[in-house]
C-alpha positions as CSV (number, residue, x, y, z in Angstrom):
1,M,89.3,125.2,125.5
2,T,90.4,121.6,125.9
3,R,89.5,118.8,124.0
4,Y,89.6,115.9,127.1
5,P,87.5,117.3,129.9
6,R,86.4,113.9,131.0
7,R,90.2,112.8,131.1
8,L,90.7,115.9,133.5
9,L,87.5,115.2,135.6
10,I,89.1,111.9,136.1
11,I,92.3,113.6,137.4
12,A,90.4,115.8,139.6
13,I,88.6,113.2,141.4
14,T,91.8,111.1,141.9
15,C,93.7,114.4,143.7
16,A,90.7,114.6,145.6
17,A,90.6,111.1,146.7
18,L,94.7,111.5,147.2
19,Q,94.2,114.7,149.2
20,F,91.7,112.8,151.5
21,L,94.6,110.2,151.9
22,L,97.0,112.8,152.5
23,G,94.9,114.5,155.1
24,A,94.9,111.3,157.2
25,P,98.0,111.9,158.6
26,S,96.7,115.9,159.9
27,L,94.2,114.3,161.7
28,S,96.4,113.7,165.0
29,E,99.3,116.3,166.2
30,G,102.1,115.5,163.6
31,T,105.5,116.8,163.8
32,G,108.6,116.1,161.7
33,A,109.7,115.4,158.4
34,V,106.9,113.0,157.5
35,H,104.1,115.8,158.5
36,D,106.0,118.3,156.9
37,L,106.4,116.3,153.8
38,S,102.6,114.9,153.5
39,T,101.2,118.6,154.2
40,G,103.6,119.7,151.2
41,L,102.4,116.9,148.9
42,Q,98.9,117.9,150.2
43,L,99.1,121.0,148.7
44,I,100.9,120.2,145.6
45,V,98.1,117.6,144.9
46,T,95.0,120.3,145.6
47,L,96.8,122.7,143.4
48,I,96.8,119.8,140.8
49,G,93.3,119.0,141.3
50,L,91.3,122.5,141.3
51,A,93.3,123.2,137.9
52,A,92.2,119.8,136.2
53,L,88.7,120.7,138.0
54,A,88.9,124.2,136.4
55,L,89.8,123.1,132.9
56,A,87.2,120.4,133.3
57,A,84.4,122.6,133.7
58,A,85.7,125.1,130.9
59,G,85.9,122.1,128.5
60,F,82.3,121.0,129.2
61,T,80.7,124.2,129.1
62,T,82.5,125.9,126.0
63,R,80.5,124.9,122.9
64,R,82.1,122.5,120.6
65,R,82.4,123.5,116.6
66,A,82.0,121.1,114.0
67,P,85.4,119.9,112.1
68,R,85.8,121.5,108.8
């Protein structure tokens, strides 16, 4: 499926950390442009992280064929 599952796993871990940091403003009642921007960035980072995690899992579980 993918040739670099470890790199994708690192991307997924980084996105999880960014999601946690971007979620910090959501702990307080936020209104305004900064809160809206933070929510939008959090959604984008979450989708990228989930895609990277799914591709990494697929890359780790597929059997590798020997090069010809």
